[in-house]
Backbone as CSV, one residue per row, in Angstrom:
resi,resn,N_x,N_y,N_z,CA_x,CA_y,CA_z,C_x,C_y,C_z
1,MET,-23.441,-15.509,-6.469,-23.772,-15.573,-5.059,-25.012,-16.443,-4.880
2,THR,-25.169,-16.950,-3.697,-26.276,-17.831,-3.389,-27.583,-17.055,-3.384
3,ALA,-28.641,-17.695,-3.843,-29.962,-17.070,-3.880,-30.356,-16.605,-2.487
4,PRO,-31.126,-15.485,-2.406,-31.442,-14.916,-1.104,-32.278,-15.826,-0.212
5,ASP,-33.049,-16.774,-0.789,-33.900,-17.617,0.029,-33.283,-18.985,0.322
6,ALA,-32.050,-19.202,-0.091,-31.376,-20.483,0.167,-31.087,-20.609,1.662
7,PRO,-31.165,-21.841,2.202,-30.835,-22.029,3.616,-29.386,-21.607,3.880
8,ARG,-29.145,-20.995,5.016,-27.817,-20.493,5.341,-27.264,-21.205,6.565
9,THR,-26.389,-22.138,6.307,-25.664,-22.779,7.388,-24.404,-21.963,7.591
10,PRO,-24.181,-21.465,8.803,-22.981,-20.643,9.016,-21.705,-21.424,8.694
11,ALA,-20.717,-20.711,8.212,-19.402,-21.321,8.012,-18.823,-21.664,9.374
12,SER,-18.046,-22.727,9.402,-17.384,-23.114,10.645,-16.299,-22.103,10.994
13,ALA,-16.019,-21.993,12.268,-14.925,-21.115,12.704,-13.627,-21.592,12.067
14,PRO,-12.779,-20.664,11.691,-11.504,-21.060,11.085,-10.667,-21.931,12.018
15,ASP,-9.984,-22.891,11.436,-9.044,-23.735,12.165,-7.767,-22.908,12.344
16,ARG,-7.636,-22.271,13.494,-6.527,-21.340,13.750,-5.171,-22.044,13.760
17,GLU,-5.135,-23.265,14.264,-3.872,-24.002,14.306,-3.391,-24.318,12.879
18,ALA,-4.290,-24.786,12.037,-3.927,-25.082,10.644,-3.565,-23.791,9.902
19,ALA,-4.259,-22.706,10.216,-3.944,-21.425,9.580,-2.546,-20.949,9.989
20,ALA,-2.193,-21.146,11.256,-0.855,-20.759,11.724,0.220,-21.578,11.016
21,GLU,-0.054,-22.849,10.786,0.895,-23.696,10.052,1.040,-23.232,8.606
22,MET,-0.082,-22.887,7.973,-0.028,-22.391,6.598,0.758,-21.086,6.540
23,TRP,0.504,-20.193,7.500,1.199,-18.906,7.538,2.708,-19.112,7.738
24,ALA,3.069,-20.020,8.608,4.489,-20.298,8.863,5.174,-20.829,7.603
25,ALA,4.517,-21.693,6.862,5.094,-22.220,5.621,5.265,-21.101,4.591
26,TYR,4.252,-20.245,4.465,4.348,-19.113,3.537,5.467,-18.164,3.974
27,ALA,5.529,-17.867,5.263,6.544,-16.946,5.786,7.953,-17.487,5.555
28,ALA,8.124,-18.791,5.673,9.440,-19.390,5.427,9.821,-19.273,3.957
29,ALA,8.844,-19.390,3.073,9.118,-19.310,1.634,9.285,-17.872,1.147
30,TYR,8.564,-16.930,1.760,8.566,-15.535,1.314,8.760,-14.582,2.491
31,PRO,9.926,-14.632,3.127,10.127,-13.807,4.330,10.026,-12.302,4.069
32,GLU,10.424,-11.843,2.891,10.345,-10.402,2.615,8.898,-9.922,2.524
33,ALA,8.040,-10.720,1.909,6.628,-10.339,1.806,5.996,-10.256,3.188
34,VAL,6.351,-11.186,4.058,5.808,-11.184,5.415,6.417,-10.048,6.234
35,ALA,7.700,-9.779,6.051,8.331,-8.673,6.778,7.710,-7.336,6.372
36,ALA,7.342,-7.211,5.114,6.741,-5.963,4.631,5.342,-5.746,5.196
37,CYS,4.654,-6.828,5.505,3.299,-6.742,6.053,3.041,-7.983,6.904
38,PRO,3.506,-7.975,8.162,3.456,-9.182,8.994,2.073,-9.571,9.519
39,ASP,1.156,-8.647,9.550,-0.178,-8.967,10.047,-0.982,-9.687,8.972
40,HIS,-1.880,-10.548,9.414,-2.779,-11.222,8.490,-4.071,-11.561,9.221
41,THR,-5.113,-11.755,8.448,-6.384,-12.189,9.017,-6.662,-13.610,8.550
42,VAL,-7.566,-14.264,9.237,-8.002,-15.607,8.884,-9.519,-15.538,8.806
43,GLU,-10.074,-15.780,7.624,-11.504,-15.603,7.438,-12.009,-16.397,6.251
44,HIS,-13.284,-16.254,5.970,-13.892,-16.905,4.813,-14.707,-15.876,4.049
45,PHE,-15.009,-16.180,2.821,-15.883,-15.335,2.014,-17.330,-15.579,2.431
46,GLY,-18.178,-14.577,2.254,-19.612,-14.749,2.387,-20.121,-14.899,3.806
47,ASP,-21.420,-15.229,3.883,-22.090,-15.323,5.183,-22.679,-16.713,5.438
48,SER,-22.189,-17.711,4.715,-22.644,-19.082,4.935,-21.556,-20.043,4.476
49,ALA,-21.647,-21.283,4.935,-20.679,-22.294,4.508,-20.751,-22.501,3.004
50,ARG,-21.953,-22.557,2.481,-22.131,-22.764,1.037,-21.508,-21.628,0.224
51,LEU,-21.755,-20.391,0.626,-21.205,-19.252,-0.104,-19.687,-19.194,0.052
52,ALA,-19.185,-19.516,1.248,-17.730,-19.554,1.457,-17.086,-20.544,0.493
53,ASP,-17.672,-21.726,0.370,-17.127,-22.742,-0.536,-17.239,-22.313,-1.996
54,GLU,-18.376,-21.754,-2.350,-18.599,-21.317,-3.734,-17.581,-20.246,-4.147
55,LEU,-17.416,-19.241,-3.316,-16.524,-18.138,-3.664,-15.059,-18.558,-3.605
56,LEU,-14.696,-19.365,-2.621,-13.330,-19.863,-2.566,-13.031,-20.729,-3.786
57,GLY,-14.008,-21.499,-4.234,-13.827,-22.293,-5.451,-13.511,-21.416,-6.648
58,LEU,-14.170,-20.258,-6.739,-13.885,-19.318,-7.834,-12.477,-18.745,-7.716
59,VAL,-12.033,-18.500,-6.486,-10.665,-18.017,-6.272,-9.670,-19.071,-6.733
60,LEU,-9.860,-20.310,-6.277,-8.904,-21.369,-6.581,-8.916,-21.760,-8.059
61,SER,-10.021,-21.489,-8.745,-10.085,-21.765,-10.185,-9.396,-20.675,-11.001
62,GLY,-9.097,-19.539,-10.349,-8.483,-18.411,-11.044,-9.478,-17.406,-11.586
63,ARG,-10.765,-17.660,-11.421,-11.790,-16.765,-11.965,-12.011,-15.531,-11.094
64,LYS,-11.874,-15.660,-9.796,-12.147,-14.558,-8.856,-10.842,-13.962,-8.366
65,ARG,-10.642,-12.684,-8.612,-9.445,-11.978,-8.170,-9.777,-10.635,-7.527
66,ALA,-11.028,-10.510,-7.075,-11.456,-9.281,-6.401,-12.599,-9.616,-5.454
67,THR,-12.782,-8.741,-4.490,-13.887,-8.877,-3.551,-14.273,-7.486,-3.065
68,ALA,-15.446,-7.384,-2.501,-15.925,-6.107,-1.978,-16.614,-6.353,-0.649
69,GLU,-16.362,-5.465,0.292,-16.958,-5.607,1.619,-17.279,-4.227,2.175
70,LEU,-18.353,-4.159,2.913,-18.747,-2.895,3.532,-17.726,-2.480,4.591
71,VAL,-17.386,-1.205,4.600,-16.530,-0.681,5.667,-17.194,-0.959,7.009
72,ALA,-18.505,-0.822,7.067,-19.238,-1.058,8.322,-19.046,-2.471,8.842
73,ASP,-18.866,-3.450,7.958,-18.654,-4.825,8.413,-17.276,-4.991,9.047
74,PHE,-16.258,-4.334,8.488,-14.936,-4.360,9.134,-15.040,-3.754,10.529
75,LEU,-15.697,-2.607,10.626,-15.817,-1.915,11.911,-16.611,-2.741,12.914
76,ALA,-17.668,-3.405,12.451,-18.490,-4.223,13.351,-17.686,-5.377,13.949
77,ARG,-16.696,-5.870,13.205,-15.838,-6.950,13.713,-14.653,-6.420,14.508
78,GLY,-14.529,-5.092,14.594,-13.412,-4.500,15.319,-12.109,-4.557,14.539
79,GLU,-12.185,-4.645,13.231,-10.999,-4.730,12.378,-10.779,-3.428,11.627
80,GLY,-9.521,-3.149,11.357,-9.187,-2.056,10.466,-9.325,-2.518,9.032
81,LEU,-9.252,-1.581,8.126,-9.331,-1.919,6.711,-8.020,-2.548,6.254
82,PRO,-8.093,-3.408,5.234,-6.850,-3.970,4.707,-6.016,-2.879,4.061
83,ARG,-4.765,-3.219,3.769,-3.909,-2.285,3.043,-3.212,-3.047,1.935
84,ILE,-2.702,-2.337,0.981,-1.986,-2.984,-0.113,-0.801,-3.730,0.483
85,GLY,-0.660,-4.984,0.089,0.391,-5.835,0.622,-0.052,-6.690,1.787
86,SER,-1.235,-6.402,2.360,-1.698,-7.211,3.490,-2.133,-8.592,2.997
87,HIS,-2.141,-9.521,3.924,-2.459,-10.907,3.620,-3.702,-11.348,4.383
88,TRP,-4.380,-12.330,3.812,-5.410,-13.020,4.577,-5.469,-14.467,4.146
89,ILE,-5.733,-15.288,5.123,-5.846,-16.723,4.883,-7.323,-17.008,4.668
90,ALA,-7.640,-17.491,3.468,-9.026,-17.785,3.112,-9.352,-19.231,3.469
91,CYS,-10.405,-19.382,4.249,-10.854,-20.708,4.681,-12.105,-21.116,3.906
92,ASP,-12.322,-22.413,3.828,-13.542,-22.899,3.210,-14.668,-22.868,4.242
93,GLY,-15.842,-23.325,3.851,-17.002,-23.290,4.742,-16.862,-24.158,5.971
94,GLY,-15.949,-25.138,5.919,-15.681,-25.990,7.073,-14.608,-25.437,7.988
95,GLY,-14.090,-24.242,7.663,-13.071,-23.596,8.488,-11.648,-24.009,8.149
96,VAL,-11.471,-24.810,7.099,-10.143,-25.281,6.714,-9.433,-24.207,5.885
97,PRO,-8.234,-23.771,6.308,-7.495,-22.780,5.523,-7.055,-23.395,4.198
98,ARG,-7.313,-22.674,3.103,-7.021,-23.219,1.784,-6.026,-22.395,0.987
99,ALA,-5.924,-21.092,1.271,-5.029,-20.249,0.473,-4.680,-18.980,1.233
100,VAL,-3.491,-18.459,0.938,-3.097,-17.141,1.422,-3.285,-16.175,0.262
101,LEU,-4.017,-15.111,0.519,-4.266,-14.078,-0.480,-3.514,-12.826,-0.067
102,ARG,-3.064,-12.078,-1.066,-2.356,-10.827,-0.785,-3.028,-9.700,-1.552
103,THR,-3.361,-8.639,-0.843,-4.047,-7.500,-1.437,-3.110,-6.748,-2.374
104,THR,-3.584,-6.513,-3.600,-2.782,-5.806,-4.598,-3.341,-4.432,-4.956
105,GLU,-4.614,-4.228,-4.669,-5.241,-2.944,-5.002,-6.418,-2.722,-4.069
106,LEU,-6.581,-1.496,-3.604,-7.689,-1.133,-2.713,-8.264,0.204,-3.123
107,ARG,-9.555,0.304,-2.931,-10.244,1.567,-3.154,-11.478,1.565,-2.281
108,VAL,-11.819,2.696,-1.697,-13.046,2.838,-0.929,-13.959,3.772,-1.697
109,GLY,-15.204,3.368,-1.843,-16.162,4.198,-2.563,-17.571,3.675,-2.373
110,PRO,-18.556,4.398,-2.915,-19.948,3.961,-2.796,-20.274,2.854,-3.805
111,PHE,-21.394,2.240,-3.610,-21.894,1.172,-4.470,-21.853,1.568,-5.946
112,THR,-22.263,2.790,-6.238,-22.350,3.249,-7.631,-20.986,3.420,-8.297
113,SER,-19.909,3.328,-7.528,-18.582,3.492,-8.127,-18.011,2.183,-8.671
114,ALA,-18.705,1.066,-8.453,-18.256,-0.201,-9.047,-18.408,-0.098,-10.563
115,ASP,-17.452,-0.666,-11.282,-17.532,-0.649,-12.738,-17.505,-2.068,-13.300
116,ALA,-17.681,-2.182,-14.602,-17.755,-3.493,-15.252,-16.470,-4.294,-15.067
117,ALA,-15.320,-3.635,-15.075,-14.049,-4.350,-14.909,-13.966,-4.976,-13.520
118,PHE,-14.400,-4.239,-12.494,-14.370,-4.799,-11.142,-15.347,-5.964,-11.032
119,ALA,-16.546,-5.806,-11.586,-17.537,-6.886,-11.539,-16.980,-8.147,-12.192
120,ALA,-16.308,-7.996,-13.297,-15.715,-9.152,-13.978,-14.615,-9.775,-13.130
121,ASP,-13.797,-8.949,-12.478,-12.722,-9.468,-11.638,-13.249,-10.194,-10.408
122,GLU,-14.453,-9.855,-9.952,-15.048,-10.602,-8.832,-15.371,-12.025,-9.249
123,GLY,-15.570,-12.254,-10.535,-15.696,-13.609,-11.051,-16.988,-14.333,-10.741
124,GLU,-18.015,-13.614,-10.345,-19.260,-14.252,-9.933,-20.334,-14.138,-11.013
125,ASP,-21.286,-15.052,-10.955,-22.446,-15.051,-11.845,-22.008,-14.936,-13.303
126,ASP,-22.609,-14.011,-14.055,-22.272,-13.888,-15.477,-21.193,-12.826,-15.736
127,LEU,-20.551,-12.355,-14.671,-19.448,-11.376,-14.716,-19.883,-9.963,-15.093
128,SER,-21.182,-9.724,-15.251,-21.648,-8.396,-15.667,-21.821,-7.465,-14.465
129,LEU,-21.768,-6.173,-14.737,-22.012,-5.168,-13.698,-23.444,-5.281,-13.174
130,ALA,-24.409,-5.519,-14.054,-25.809,-5.631,-13.623,-25.985,-6.788,-12.638
131,SER,-25.372,-7.910,-12.919,-25.437,-9.066,-12.019,-24.738,-8.751,-10.701
132,TRP,-23.553,-8.133,-10.779,-22.815,-7.749,-9.578,-23.681,-6.865,-8.696
133,GLN,-24.324,-5.847,-9.291,-25.158,-4.933,-8.518,-26.337,-5.653,-7.871
134,ARG,-27.031,-6.484,-8.639,-28.201,-7.206,-8.128,-27.817,-8.098,-6.940
135,GLU,-26.778,-8.906,-7.118,-26.402,-9.859,-6.072,-25.803,-9.181,-4.852
136,HIS,-25.040,-8.116,-5.045,-24.469,-7.416,-3.887,-25.519,-6.607,-3.133
137,ARG,-26.519,-6.086,-3.825,-27.634,-5.446,-3.103,-28.273,-6.466,-2.157
138,ARG,-28.544,-7.652,-2.668,-29.158,-8.703,-1.850,-28.251,-9.053,-0.671
139,TYR,-26.987,-9.275,-0.974,-26.042,-9.704,0.047,-25.881,-8.646,1.143
140,TRP,-25.613,-7.398,0.748,-25.381,-6.367,1.765,-26.639,-6.012,2.532
141,THR,-27.803,-6.124,1.936,-29.053,-5.939,2.677,-29.162,-7.017,3.750
142,ARG,-28.840,-8.264,3.373,-28.936,-9.400,4.292,-27.913,-9.307,5.426
143,VAL,-26.632,-9.045,5.095,-25.623,-9.030,6.165,-25.776,-7.807,7.065
144,SER,-26.240,-6.706,6.512,-26.491,-5.530,7.357,-27.630,-5.817,8.322
145,ALA,-28.692,-6.424,7.828,-29.827,-6.758,8.693,-29.397,-7.726,9.793
146,ALA,-28.501,-8.642,9.477,-28.034,-9.622,10.475,-27.290,-8.959,11.624
147,ARG,-26.697,-7.799,11.383,-26.030,-7.090,12.485,-26.869,-5.918,12.983
148,GLY,-28.166,-5.899,12.594,-29.109,-4.898,13.108,-29.019,-3.554,12.435
149,ALA,-28.506,-3.509,11.212,-28.353,-2.249,10.492,-29.131,-2.301,9.180
150,THR,-29.235,-1.160,8.559,-29.877,-1.051,7.251,-28.821,-0.624,6.252
151,TRP,-28.746,-1.335,5.135,-27.772,-1.009,4.103,-28.345,0.010,3.135
152,SER,-27.484,0.914,2.674,-27.865,1.856,1.622,-26.708,1.983,0.638
153,GLU,-27.028,2.353,-0.575,-26.038,2.418,-1.642,-24.973,3.485,-1.445
154,ASP,-25.181,4.399,-0.501,-24.175,5.445,-0.292,-23.145,5.080,0.781
155,GLN,-23.270,3.894,1.382,-22.285,3.460,2.373,-20.952,3.152,1.694
156,ASP,-19.879,3.358,2.432,-18.550,3.063,1.899,-18.324,1.561,1.772
157,ILE,-17.716,1.197,0.669,-17.384,-0.186,0.351,-15.888,-0.246,0.076
158,VAL,-15.247,-1.302,0.558,-13.845,-1.560,0.235,-13.833,-2.450,-1.006
159,PHE,-13.291,-1.931,-2.090,-13.117,-2.682,-3.331,-11.669,-3.166,-3.328
160,GLU,-11.493,-4.476,-3.322,-10.161,-5.056,-3.148,-9.857,-6.036,-4.271
161,ARG,-8.671,-5.895,-4.837,-8.154,-6.906,-5.751,-7.027,-7.632,-5.027
162,PHE,-6.859,-8.915,-5.340,-5.865,-9.737,-4.640,-5.269,-10.750,-5.594
163,THR,-4.214,-11.362,-5.121,-3.603,-12.486,-5.813,-3.449,-13.625,-4.818
164,VAL,-3.464,-14.836,-5.312,-3.236,-16.013,-4.475,-1.730,-16.223,-4.412
165,VAL,-1.171,-16.249,-3.201,0.283,-16.387,-3.049,0.717,-17.704,-2.417
166,TRP,-0.226,-18.462,-1.860,0.127,-19.733,-1.228,-1.112,-20.595,-1.135
167,PRO,-1.020,-21.905,-1.275,0.163,-22.734,-1.479,0.682,-22.624,-2.914
168,PRO,1.911,-23.066,-3.126,2.539,-22.866,-4.433,1.720,-23.378,-5.615
169,HIS,1.045,-24.502,-5.468,0.265,-25.041,-6.592,-0.983,-24.211,-6.892
170,GLU,-1.382,-23.321,-6.002,-2.532,-22.451,-6.224,-2.104,-21.013,-6.548
171,ALA,-0.847,-20.683,-6.310,-0.379,-19.295,-6.398,-0.448,-18.761,-7.821
172,THR,-0.868,-17.493,-7.914,-0.888,-16.817,-9.209,0.423,-16.095,-9.464
173,ARG,1.141,-15.813,-8.396,2.491,-15.236,-8.521,3.161,-15.330,-7.160
174,PRO,4.466,-15.281,-7.112,5.156,-15.357,-5.822,4.740,-14.225,-4.881
175,GLY,4.933,-14.495,-3.573,4.595,-13.551,-2.525,5.153,-12.211,-2.748
């Protein structure tokens, strides 16, 4: 994750028209996957254009196959929690949709419930649990403060594993 004192240029709003085109292409190729879970979100990783690009790069390289987000952040955006089989279109920092991700595993728990395997699957930094804890403390303190809240380690976190399902040259397995 980006250092806490690095300048933060917000990520651009997602290109909804391009995302709709990507979703339509995926839906045409994998109609059963879309029928099983027709809703999807369009978003980016992180809280800056730089972090969105960095984390998406890890996804597209195959190193990142998990993410974690505060339940409070979903609620603050007026969104429900993802479910197994749900999809999201991941955009880069410029708002360009780059991949469709599909949730394969979900768990809600406190910060202390993260383990070394999950930290490694997030694919960030040196892949260690200690690094995961350090960087996520910084990140969640920062994003909570940005919405006028205080983060604590006992807040619920959504631990999510995913696979890349579209476009075909980036996919880790079919939809």
